mmCIF file of the N, C-alpha and C atoms, coordinates in Angstrom:
data_MODEL
# 
_entry.id   MODEL 
# 
loop_
_atom_site.group_PDB 
_atom_site.id 
_atom_site.type_symbol 
_atom_site.label_atom_id 
_atom_site.label_alt_id 
_atom_site.label_comp_id 
_atom_site.label_asym_id 
_atom_site.label_entity_id 
_atom_site.label_seq_id 
_atom_site.pdbx_PDB_ins_code 
_atom_site.Cartn_x 
_atom_site.Cartn_y 
_atom_site.Cartn_z 
_atom_site.occupancy 
_atom_site.B_iso_or_equiv 
_atom_site.pdbx_formal_charge 
_atom_site.auth_seq_id 
_atom_site.auth_comp_id 
_atom_site.auth_asym_id 
_atom_site.auth_atom_id 
_atom_site.pdbx_PDB_model_num 
ATOM 1   N N  . MET A 1 1  ? 0.842   -1.180 0.000  1.00 0.00 ? 1  MET A N  1 
ATOM 2   C CA . MET A 1 1  ? 0.000   0.000  0.000  1.00 0.00 ? 1  MET A CA 1 
ATOM 3   C C  . MET A 1 1  ? 0.890   1.247  0.000  1.00 0.00 ? 1  MET A C  1 
ATOM 4   N N  . GLU A 1 2  ? 0.529   2.209  -0.820 1.00 0.00 ? 2  GLU A N  1 
ATOM 5   C CA . GLU A 1 2  ? 1.316   3.421  -0.952 1.00 0.00 ? 2  GLU A CA 1 
ATOM 6   C C  . GLU A 1 2  ? 1.054   4.355  0.222  1.00 0.00 ? 2  GLU A C  1 
ATOM 7   N N  . GLU A 1 3  ? 2.126   4.915  0.744  1.00 0.00 ? 3  GLU A N  1 
ATOM 8   C CA . GLU A 1 3  ? 1.996   5.825  1.880  1.00 0.00 ? 3  GLU A CA 1 
ATOM 9   C C  . GLU A 1 3  ? 1.542   7.194  1.401  1.00 0.00 ? 3  GLU A C  1 
ATOM 10  N N  . LYS A 1 4  ? 0.489   7.711  2.013  1.00 0.00 ? 4  LYS A N  1 
ATOM 11  C CA . LYS A 1 4  ? 0.023   9.061  1.686  1.00 0.00 ? 4  LYS A CA 1 
ATOM 12  C C  . LYS A 1 4  ? 0.805   10.033 2.548  1.00 0.00 ? 4  LYS A C  1 
ATOM 13  N N  . ARG A 1 5  ? 1.483   10.968 1.900  1.00 0.00 ? 5  ARG A N  1 
ATOM 14  C CA . ARG A 1 5  ? 2.246   11.944 2.663  1.00 0.00 ? 5  ARG A CA 1 
ATOM 15  C C  . ARG A 1 5  ? 2.093   13.306 2.017  1.00 0.00 ? 5  ARG A C  1 
ATOM 16  N N  . ASN A 1 6  ? 2.263   14.301 2.836  1.00 0.00 ? 6  ASN A N  1 
ATOM 17  C CA . ASN A 1 6  ? 2.152   15.668 2.350  1.00 0.00 ? 6  ASN A CA 1 
ATOM 18  C C  . ASN A 1 6  ? 3.442   16.078 1.656  1.00 0.00 ? 6  ASN A C  1 
ATOM 19  N N  . THR A 1 7  ? 3.303   16.867 0.641  1.00 0.00 ? 7  THR A N  1 
ATOM 20  C CA . THR A 1 7  ? 4.451   17.421 -0.054 1.00 0.00 ? 7  THR A CA 1 
ATOM 21  C C  . THR A 1 7  ? 4.382   18.939 0.048  1.00 0.00 ? 7  THR A C  1 
ATOM 22  N N  . PRO A 1 8  ? 5.520   19.618 -0.048 1.00 0.00 ? 8  PRO A N  1 
ATOM 23  C CA . PRO A 1 8  ? 5.475   21.084 0.010  1.00 0.00 ? 8  PRO A CA 1 
ATOM 24  C C  . PRO A 1 8  ? 4.590   21.701 -1.071 1.00 0.00 ? 8  PRO A C  1 
ATOM 25  N N  . ALA A 1 9  ? 4.559   21.102 -2.254 1.00 0.00 ? 9  ALA A N  1 
ATOM 26  C CA . ALA A 1 9  ? 3.718   21.652 -3.330 1.00 0.00 ? 9  ALA A CA 1 
ATOM 27  C C  . ALA A 1 9  ? 2.240   21.581 -2.955 1.00 0.00 ? 9  ALA A C  1 
ATOM 28  N N  . LYS A 1 10 ? 1.839   20.479 -2.362 1.00 0.00 ? 10 LYS A N  1 
ATOM 29  C CA . LYS A 1 10 ? 0.434   20.334 -1.945 1.00 0.00 ? 10 LYS A CA 1 
ATOM 30  C C  . LYS A 1 10 ? 0.093   21.332 -0.837 1.00 0.00 ? 10 LYS A C  1 
ATOM 31  N N  . MET A 1 11 ? 1.018   21.516 0.086  1.00 0.00 ? 11 MET A N  1 
ATOM 32  C CA . MET A 1 11 ? 0.780   22.453 1.182  1.00 0.00 ? 11 MET A CA 1 
ATOM 33  C C  . MET A 1 11 ? 0.697   23.892 0.663  1.00 0.00 ? 11 MET A C  1 
ATOM 34  N N  . ILE A 1 12 ? 1.536   24.242 -0.312 1.00 0.00 ? 12 ILE A N  1 
ATOM 35  C CA . ILE A 1 12 ? 1.497   25.583 -0.885 1.00 0.00 ? 12 ILE A CA 1 
ATOM 36  C C  . ILE A 1 12 ? 0.175   25.815 -1.601 1.00 0.00 ? 12 ILE A C  1 
ATOM 37  N N  . MET A 1 13 ? -0.324  24.787 -2.291 1.00 0.00 ? 13 MET A N  1 
ATOM 38  C CA . MET A 1 13 ? -1.604  24.904 -2.975 1.00 0.00 ? 13 MET A CA 1 
ATOM 39  C C  . MET A 1 13 ? -2.724  25.203 -1.976 1.00 0.00 ? 13 MET A C  1 
ATOM 40  N N  . PHE A 1 14 ? -2.720  24.506 -0.835 1.00 0.00 ? 14 PHE A N  1 
ATOM 41  C CA . PHE A 1 14 ? -3.739  24.752 0.173  1.00 0.00 ? 14 PHE A CA 1 
ATOM 42  C C  . PHE A 1 14 ? -3.592  26.150 0.772  1.00 0.00 ? 14 PHE A C  1 
ATOM 43  N N  . CYS A 1 15 ? -2.361  26.632 0.940  1.00 0.00 ? 15 CYS A N  1 
ATOM 44  C CA . CYS A 1 15 ? -2.153  27.989 1.447  1.00 0.00 ? 15 CYS A CA 1 
ATOM 45  C C  . CYS A 1 15 ? -2.738  29.025 0.492  1.00 0.00 ? 15 CYS A C  1 
ATOM 46  N N  . VAL A 1 16 ? -2.551  28.807 -0.797 1.00 0.00 ? 16 VAL A N  1 
ATOM 47  C CA . VAL A 1 16 ? -3.094  29.737 -1.788 1.00 0.00 ? 16 VAL A CA 1 
ATOM 48  C C  . VAL A 1 16 ? -4.624  29.732 -1.736 1.00 0.00 ? 16 VAL A C  1 
ATOM 49  N N  . LEU A 1 17 ? -5.223  28.543 -1.639 1.00 0.00 ? 17 LEU A N  1 
ATOM 50  C CA . LEU A 1 17 ? -6.682  28.463 -1.562 1.00 0.00 ? 17 LEU A CA 1 
ATOM 51  C C  . LEU A 1 17 ? -7.216  29.160 -0.312 1.00 0.00 ? 17 LEU A C  1 
ATOM 52  N N  . PHE A 1 18 ? -6.564  28.931 0.830  1.00 0.00 ? 18 PHE A N  1 
ATOM 53  C CA . PHE A 1 18 ? -7.000  29.585 2.061  1.00 0.00 ? 18 PHE A CA 1 
ATOM 54  C C  . PHE A 1 18 ? -6.785  31.090 1.982  1.00 0.00 ? 18 PHE A C  1 
ATOM 55  N N  . ALA A 1 19 ? -5.730  31.539 1.323  1.00 0.00 ? 19 ALA A N  1 
ATOM 56  C CA . ALA A 1 19 ? -5.486  32.977 1.185  1.00 0.00 ? 19 ALA A CA 1 
ATOM 57  C C  . ALA A 1 19 ? -6.589  33.628 0.369  1.00 0.00 ? 19 ALA A C  1 
ATOM 58  N N  . ILE A 1 20 ? -7.061  32.951 -0.659 1.00 0.00 ? 20 ILE A N  1 
ATOM 59  C CA . ILE A 1 20 ? -8.170  33.487 -1.461 1.00 0.00 ? 20 ILE A CA 1 
ATOM 60  C C  . ILE A 1 20 ? -9.423  33.601 -0.607 1.00 0.00 ? 20 ILE A C  1 
ATOM 61  N N  . ILE A 1 21 ? -9.676  32.612 0.226  1.00 0.00 ? 21 ILE A N  1 
ATOM 62  C CA . ILE A 1 21 ? -10.840 32.667 1.118  1.00 0.00 ? 21 ILE A CA 1 
ATOM 63  C C  . ILE A 1 21 ? -10.706 33.822 2.107  1.00 0.00 ? 21 ILE A C  1 
ATOM 64  N N  . VAL A 1 22 ? -9.509  34.041 2.628  1.00 0.00 ? 22 VAL A N  1 
ATOM 65  C CA . VAL A 1 22 ? -9.286  35.149 3.562  1.00 0.00 ? 22 VAL A CA 1 
ATOM 66  C C  . VAL A 1 22 ? -9.546  36.487 2.879  1.00 0.00 ? 22 VAL A C  1 
ATOM 67  N N  . ILE A 1 23 ? -9.093  36.632 1.650  1.00 0.00 ? 23 ILE A N  1 
ATOM 68  C CA . ILE A 1 23 ? -9.311  37.883 0.921  1.00 0.00 ? 23 ILE A CA 1 
ATOM 69  C C  . ILE A 1 23 ? -10.802 38.135 0.710  1.00 0.00 ? 23 ILE A C  1 
ATOM 70  N N  . ILE A 1 24 ? -11.523 37.099 0.306  1.00 0.00 ? 24 ILE A N  1 
ATOM 71  C CA . ILE A 1 24 ? -12.970 37.253 0.077  1.00 0.00 ? 24 ILE A CA 1 
ATOM 72  C C  . ILE A 1 24 ? -13.688 37.588 1.382  1.00 0.00 ? 24 ILE A C  1 
ATOM 73  N N  . ASP A 1 25 ? -13.346 36.885 2.464  1.00 0.00 ? 25 ASP A N  1 
ATOM 74  C CA . ASP A 1 25 ? -13.984 37.182 3.752  1.00 0.00 ? 25 ASP A CA 1 
ATOM 75  C C  . ASP A 1 25 ? -13.619 38.580 4.250  1.00 0.00 ? 25 ASP A C  1 
ATOM 76  N N  . SER A 1 26 ? -12.399 39.020 3.980  1.00 0.00 ? 26 SER A N  1 
ATOM 77  C CA . SER A 1 26 ? -12.005 40.372 4.388  1.00 0.00 ? 26 SER A CA 1 
ATOM 78  C C  . SER A 1 26 ? -12.829 41.414 3.653  1.00 0.00 ? 26 SER A C  1 
ATOM 79  N N  . LEU A 1 27 ? -13.080 41.177 2.380  1.00 0.00 ? 27 LEU A N  1 
ATOM 80  C CA . LEU A 1 27 ? -13.933 42.106 1.637  1.00 0.00 ? 27 LEU A CA 1 
ATOM 81  C C  . LEU A 1 27 ? -15.348 42.117 2.203  1.00 0.00 ? 27 LEU A C  1 
ATOM 82  N N  . LEU A 1 28 ? -15.840 40.951 2.622  1.00 0.00 ? 28 LEU A N  1 
ATOM 83  C CA . LEU A 1 28 ? -17.174 40.899 3.219  1.00 0.00 ? 28 LEU A CA 1 
ATOM 84  C C  . LEU A 1 28 ? -17.221 41.648 4.547  1.00 0.00 ? 28 LEU A C  1 
ATOM 85  N N  . VAL A 1 29 ? -16.124 41.595 5.311  1.00 0.00 ? 29 VAL A N  1 
ATOM 86  C CA . VAL A 1 29 ? -16.089 42.322 6.585  1.00 0.00 ? 29 VAL A CA 1 
ATOM 87  C C  . VAL A 1 29 ? -16.232 43.814 6.340  1.00 0.00 ? 29 VAL A C  1 
ATOM 88  N N  . PHE A 1 30 ? -15.565 44.329 5.315  1.00 0.00 ? 30 PHE A N  1 
ATOM 89  C CA . PHE A 1 30 ? -15.619 45.768 5.049  1.00 0.00 ? 30 PHE A CA 1 
ATOM 90  C C  . PHE A 1 30 ? -16.917 46.205 4.383  1.00 0.00 ? 30 PHE A C  1 
ATOM 91  N N  . ASN A 1 31 ? -17.513 45.341 3.570  1.00 0.00 ? 31 ASN A N  1 
ATOM 92  C CA . ASN A 1 31 ? -18.659 45.760 2.766  1.00 0.00 ? 31 ASN A CA 1 
ATOM 93  C C  . ASN A 1 31 ? -20.019 45.367 3.336  1.00 0.00 ? 31 ASN A C  1 
ATOM 94  N N  . SER A 1 32 ? -20.056 44.616 4.405  1.00 0.00 ? 32 SER A N  1 
ATOM 95  C CA . SER A 1 32 ? -21.336 44.167 4.937  1.00 0.00 ? 32 SER A CA 1 
ATOM 96  C C  . SER A 1 32 ? -22.010 45.275 5.753  1.00 0.00 ? 32 SER A C  1 
ATOM 97  N N  . PRO A 1 33 ? -23.302 45.484 5.538  1.00 0.00 ? 33 PRO A N  1 
ATOM 98  C CA . PRO A 1 33 ? -24.005 46.515 6.310  1.00 0.00 ? 33 PRO A CA 1 
ATOM 99  C C  . PRO A 1 33 ? -24.419 46.023 7.704  1.00 0.00 ? 33 PRO A C  1 
ATOM 100 N N  . TYR A 1 34 ? -24.371 44.724 7.945  1.00 0.00 ? 34 TYR A N  1 
ATOM 101 C CA . TYR A 1 34 ? -24.842 44.167 9.213  1.00 0.00 ? 34 TYR A CA 1 
ATOM 102 C C  . TYR A 1 34 ? -23.673 43.846 10.132 1.00 0.00 ? 34 TYR A C  1 
ATOM 103 N N  . LEU A 1 35 ? -23.762 44.277 11.382 1.00 0.00 ? 35 LEU A N  1 
ATOM 104 C CA . LEU A 1 35 ? -22.703 44.072 12.362 1.00 0.00 ? 35 LEU A CA 1 
ATOM 105 C C  . LEU A 1 35 ? -22.476 42.585 12.626 1.00 0.00 ? 35 LEU A C  1 
ATOM 106 N N  . PHE A 1 36 ? -23.542 41.803 12.705 1.00 0.00 ? 36 PHE A N  1 
ATOM 107 C CA . PHE A 1 36 ? -23.413 40.374 12.984 1.00 0.00 ? 36 PHE A CA 1 
ATOM 108 C C  . PHE A 1 36 ? -22.595 39.668 11.894 1.00 0.00 ? 36 PHE A C  1 
ATOM 109 N N  . VAL A 1 37 ? -22.858 40.016 10.650 1.00 0.00 ? 37 VAL A N  1 
ATOM 110 C CA . VAL A 1 37 ? -22.126 39.397 9.535  1.00 0.00 ? 37 VAL A CA 1 
ATOM 111 C C  . VAL A 1 37 ? -20.667 39.831 9.559  1.00 0.00 ? 37 VAL A C  1 
ATOM 112 N N  . ARG A 1 38 ? -20.412 41.086 9.899  1.00 0.00 ? 38 ARG A N  1 
ATOM 113 C CA . ARG A 1 38 ? -19.029 41.564 10.012 1.00 0.00 ? 38 ARG A CA 1 
ATOM 114 C C  . ARG A 1 38 ? -18.262 40.781 11.068 1.00 0.00 ? 38 ARG A C  1 
ATOM 115 N N  . VAL A 1 39 ? -18.865 40.643 12.233 1.00 0.00 ? 39 VAL A N  1 
ATOM 116 C CA . VAL A 1 39 ? -18.201 39.943 13.331 1.00 0.00 ? 39 VAL A CA 1 
ATOM 117 C C  . VAL A 1 39 ? -17.973 38.478 12.978 1.00 0.00 ? 39 VAL A C  1 
ATOM 118 N N  . LEU A 1 40 ? -18.957 37.833 12.394 1.00 0.00 ? 40 LEU A N  1 
ATOM 119 C CA . LEU A 1 40 ? -18.827 36.426 12.010 1.00 0.00 ? 40 LEU A CA 1 
ATOM 120 C C  . LEU A 1 40 ? -17.715 36.235 10.982 1.00 0.00 ? 40 LEU A C  1 
ATOM 121 N N  . ASN A 1 41 ? -17.664 37.099 9.978  1.00 0.00 ? 41 ASN A N  1 
ATOM 122 C CA . ASN A 1 41 ? -16.618 36.999 8.964  1.00 0.00 ? 41 ASN A CA 1 
ATOM 123 C C  . ASN A 1 41 ? -15.249 37.355 9.531  1.00 0.00 ? 41 ASN A C  1 
ATOM 124 N N  . LEU A 1 42 ? -15.214 38.257 10.491 1.00 0.00 ? 42 LEU A N  1 
ATOM 125 C CA . LEU A 1 42 ? -13.944 38.593 11.125 1.00 0.00 ? 42 LEU A CA 1 
ATOM 126 C C  . LEU A 1 42 ? -13.388 37.397 11.885 1.00 0.00 ? 42 LEU A C  1 
ATOM 127 N N  . PHE A 1 43 ? -14.254 36.680 12.597 1.00 0.00 ? 43 PHE A N  1 
ATOM 128 C CA . PHE A 1 43 ? -13.801 35.454 13.277 1.00 0.00 ? 43 PHE A CA 1 
ATOM 129 C C  . PHE A 1 43 ? -13.333 34.410 12.264 1.00 0.00 ? 43 PHE A C  1 
ATOM 130 N N  . ALA A 1 44 ? -14.010 34.327 11.128 1.00 0.00 ? 44 ALA A N  1 
ATOM 131 C CA . ALA A 1 44 ? -13.596 33.383 10.081 1.00 0.00 ? 44 ALA A CA 1 
ATOM 132 C C  . ALA A 1 44 ? -12.223 33.752 9.535  1.00 0.00 ? 44 ALA A C  1 
ATOM 133 N N  . VAL A 1 45 ? -11.984 35.045 9.323  1.00 0.00 ? 45 VAL A N  1 
ATOM 134 C CA . VAL A 1 45 ? -10.680 35.493 8.820  1.00 0.00 ? 45 VAL A CA 1 
ATOM 135 C C  . VAL A 1 45 ? -9.575  35.153 9.820  1.00 0.00 ? 45 VAL A C  1 
ATOM 136 N N  . ILE A 1 46 ? -9.833  35.389 11.092 1.00 0.00 ? 46 ILE A N  1 
ATOM 137 C CA . ILE A 1 46 ? -8.832  35.081 12.121 1.00 0.00 ? 46 ILE A CA 1 
ATOM 138 C C  . ILE A 1 46 ? -8.558  33.577 12.169 1.00 0.00 ? 46 ILE A C  1 
ATOM 139 N N  . GLY A 1 47 ? -9.608  32.767 12.130 1.00 0.00 ? 47 GLY A N  1 
ATOM 140 C CA . GLY A 1 47 ? -9.429  31.316 12.172 1.00 0.00 ? 47 GLY A CA 1 
ATOM 141 C C  . GLY A 1 47 ? -8.688  30.775 10.959 1.00 0.00 ? 47 GLY A C  1 
ATOM 142 N N  . ILE A 1 48 ? -9.059  31.244 9.789  1.00 0.00 ? 48 ILE A N  1 
ATOM 143 C CA . ILE A 1 48 ? -8.410  30.764 8.571  1.00 0.00 ? 48 ILE A CA 1 
ATOM 144 C C  . ILE A 1 48 ? -6.954  31.241 8.518  1.00 0.00 ? 48 ILE A C  1 
ATOM 145 N N  . SER A 1 49 ? -6.674  32.430 9.039  1.00 0.00 ? 49 SER A N  1 
ATOM 146 C CA . SER A 1 49 ? -5.289  32.907 9.087  1.00 0.00 ? 49 SER A CA 1 
ATOM 147 C C  . SER A 1 49 ? -4.437  31.992 9.967  1.00 0.00 ? 49 SER A C  1 
ATOM 148 N N  . GLY A 1 50 ? -5.018  31.500 11.051 1.00 0.00 ? 50 GLY A N  1 
ATOM 149 C CA . GLY A 1 50 ? -4.305  30.540 11.892 1.00 0.00 ? 50 GLY A CA 1 
ATOM 150 C C  . GLY A 1 50 ? -4.023  29.249 11.162 1.00 0.00 ? 50 GLY A C  1 
ATOM 151 N N  . VAL A 1 51 ? -4.971  28.814 10.352 1.00 0.00 ? 51 VAL A N  1 
ATOM 152 C CA . VAL A 1 51 ? -4.774  27.591 9.555  1.00 0.00 ? 51 VAL A CA 1 
ATOM 153 C C  . VAL A 1 51 ? -3.660  27.798 8.536  1.00 0.00 ? 51 VAL A C  1 
ATOM 154 N N  . ILE A 1 52 ? -3.628  28.956 7.905  1.00 0.00 ? 52 ILE A N  1 
ATOM 155 C CA . ILE A 1 52 ? -2.563  29.246 6.943  1.00 0.00 ? 52 ILE A CA 1 
ATOM 156 C C  . ILE A 1 52 ? -1.206  29.218 7.635  1.00 0.00 ? 52 ILE A C  1 
ATOM 157 N N  . GLY A 1 53 ? -1.125  29.779 8.825  1.00 0.00 ? 53 GLY A N  1 
ATOM 158 C CA . GLY A 1 53 ? 0.125   29.739 9.587  1.00 0.00 ? 53 GLY A CA 1 
ATOM 159 C C  . GLY A 1 53 ? 0.552   28.314 9.904  1.00 0.00 ? 53 GLY A C  1 
ATOM 160 N N  . ALA A 1 54 ? -0.405  27.463 10.234 1.00 0.00 ? 54 ALA A N  1 
ATOM 161 C CA . ALA A 1 54 ? -0.082  26.066 10.509 1.00 0.00 ? 54 ALA A CA 1 
ATOM 162 C C  . ALA A 1 54 ? 0.426   25.362 9.255  1.00 0.00 ? 54 ALA A C  1 
ATOM 163 N N  . PHE A 1 55 ? -0.184  25.652 8.107  1.00 0.00 ? 55 PHE A N  1 
ATOM 164 C CA . PHE A 1 55 ? 0.275   25.056 6.853  1.00 0.00 ? 55 PHE A CA 1 
ATOM 165 C C  . PHE A 1 55 ? 1.692   25.513 6.524  1.00 0.00 ? 55 PHE A C  1 
ATOM 166 N N  . ILE A 1 56 ? 1.975   26.791 6.725  1.00 0.00 ? 56 ILE A N  1 
ATOM 167 C CA . ILE A 1 56 ? 3.315   27.302 6.436  1.00 0.00 ? 56 ILE A CA 1 
ATOM 168 C C  . ILE A 1 56 ? 4.341   26.660 7.360  1.00 0.00 ? 56 ILE A C  1 
ATOM 169 N N  . ARG A 1 57 ? 3.994   26.494 8.633  1.00 0.00 ? 57 ARG A N  1 
ATOM 170 C CA . ARG A 1 57 ? 4.895   25.815 9.560  1.00 0.00 ? 57 ARG A CA 1 
ATOM 171 C C  . ARG A 1 57 ? 5.144   24.384 9.109  1.00 0.00 ? 57 ARG A C  1 
ATOM 172 N N  . GLU A 1 58 ? 4.102   23.720 8.638  1.00 0.00 ? 58 GLU A N  1 
ATOM 173 C CA . GLU A 1 58 ? 4.231   22.342 8.160  1.00 0.00 ? 58 GLU A CA 1 
ATOM 174 C C  . GLU A 1 58 ? 5.131   22.273 6.922  1.00 0.00 ? 58 GLU A C  1 
ATOM 175 N N  . ILE A 1 59 ? 5.055   23.274 6.058  1.00 0.00 ? 59 ILE A N  1 
ATOM 176 C CA . ILE A 1 59 ? 5.933   23.309 4.881  1.00 0.00 ? 59 ILE A CA 1 
ATOM 177 C C  . ILE A 1 59 ? 7.392   23.335 5.326  1.00 0.00 ? 59 ILE A C  1 
ATOM 178 N N  . PHE A 1 60 ? 7.706   24.186 6.294  1.00 0.00 ? 60 PHE A N  1 
ATOM 179 C CA . PHE A 1 60 ? 9.086   24.259 6.778  1.00 0.00 ? 60 PHE A CA 1 
ATOM 180 C C  . PHE A 1 60 ? 9.516   22.951 7.429  1.00 0.00 ? 60 PHE A C  1 
ATOM 181 N N  . ILE A 1 61 ? 8.617   22.310 8.166  1.00 0.00 ? 61 ILE A N  1 
ATOM 182 C CA . ILE A 1 61 ? 8.943   21.022 8.792  1.00 0.00 ? 61 ILE A CA 1 
ATOM 183 C C  . ILE A 1 61 ? 9.208   19.967 7.731  1.00 0.00 ? 61 ILE A C  1 
ATOM 184 N N  . LEU A 1 62 ? 8.375   19.929 6.676  1.00 0.00 ? 62 LEU A N  1 
ATOM 185 C CA . LEU A 1 62 ? 8.578   18.948 5.603  1.00 0.00 ? 62 LEU A CA 1 
ATOM 186 C C  . LEU A 1 62 ? 9.883   19.186 4.862  1.00 0.00 ? 62 LEU A C  1 
ATOM 187 N N  . LYS A 1 63 ? 10.204  20.444 4.590  1.00 0.00 ? 63 LYS A N  1 
ATOM 188 C CA . LYS A 1 63 ? 11.461  20.741 3.900  1.00 0.00 ? 63 LYS A CA 1 
ATOM 189 C C  . LYS A 1 63 ? 12.660  20.330 4.752  1.00 0.00 ? 63 LYS A C  1 
ATOM 190 N N  . GLU A 1 64 ? 12.583  20.576 6.043  1.00 0.00 ? 64 GLU A N  1 
ATOM 191 C CA . GLU A 1 64 ? 13.677  20.182 6.936  1.00 0.00 ? 64 GLU A CA 1 
ATOM 192 C C  . GLU A 1 64 ? 13.809  18.664 6.991  1.00 0.00 ? 64 GLU A C  1 
ATOM 193 N N  . LYS A 1 65 ? 12.669  17.968 7.048  1.00 0.00 ? 65 LYS A N  1 
ATOM 194 C CA . LYS A 1 65 ? 12.692  16.506 7.078  1.00 0.00 ? 65 LYS A CA 1 
ATOM 195 C C  . LYS A 1 65 ? 13.303  15.944 5.798  1.00 0.00 ? 65 LYS A C  1 
ATOM 196 N N  . GLU A 1 66 ? 12.949  16.528 4.646  1.00 0.00 ? 66 GLU A N  1 
ATOM 197 C CA . GLU A 1 66 ? 13.521  16.068 3.372  1.00 0.00 ? 66 GLU A CA 1 
ATOM 198 C C  . GLU A 1 66 ? 15.010  16.348 3.310  1.00 0.00 ? 66 GLU A C  1 
ATOM 199 N N  . ARG A 1 67 ? 15.439  17.481 3.873  1.00 0.00 ? 67 ARG A N  1 
ATOM 200 C CA . ARG A 1 67 ? 16.854  17.833 3.872  1.00 0.00 ? 67 ARG A CA 1 
ATOM 201 C C  . ARG A 1 67 ? 17.655  16.869 4.733  1.00 0.00 ? 67 ARG A C  1 
ATOM 202 N N  . VAL A 1 68 ? 17.101  16.484 5.875  1.00 0.00 ? 68 VAL A N  1 
ATOM 203 C CA . VAL A 1 68 ? 17.771  15.544 6.767  1.00 0.00 ? 68 VAL A CA 1 
ATOM 204 C C  . VAL A 1 68 ? 17.830  14.159 6.141  1.00 0.00 ? 68 VAL A C  1 
ATOM 205 N N  . GLN A 1 69 ? 16.761  13.738 5.451  1.00 0.00 ? 69 GLN A N  1 
ATOM 206 C CA . GLN A 1 69 ? 16.748  12.414 4.815  1.00 0.00 ? 69 GLN A CA 1 
ATOM 207 C C  . GLN A 1 69 ? 17.730  12.325 3.656  1.00 0.00 ? 69 GLN A C  1 
ATOM 208 N N  . GLN A 1 70 ? 18.028  13.439 2.997  1.00 0.00 ? 70 GLN A N  1 
ATOM 209 C CA . GLN A 1 70 ? 18.954  13.422 1.876  1.00 0.00 ? 70 GLN A CA 1 
ATOM 210 C C  . GLN A 1 70 ? 20.392  13.277 2.325  1.00 0.00 ? 70 GLN A C  1 
ATOM 211 N N  . LYS A 1 71 ? 20.678  13.616 3.559  1.00 0.00 ? 71 LYS A N  1 
ATOM 212 C CA . LYS A 1 71 ? 22.069  13.506 4.061  1.00 0.00 ? 71 LYS A CA 1 
ATOM 213 C C  . LYS A 1 71 ? 22.446  12.108 4.379  1.00 0.00 ? 71 LYS A C  1 
# 
C-alpha cells in the first residue's frame, strides 16, 4: 500500500486556496451593512489565518525533514 504523505507543493496549494478565502472574507467584513455578519466573517478570517500559519509551519517542517533524509 502506498503511503500518503504531504508534499510542500500540496501544502502551498492549500495555502493559496485559504489565502483566497481570507481575501474574500475580508472584503465581506468591510462591505457588509450588518454588524453580525461583520463579526462572524472577522472570526472566520482570524481562524483561517491561523490555519494558513499552521500550513506554512508544516511546509518548513517537511522541507527540513527532506533535507535531513537526503544527508
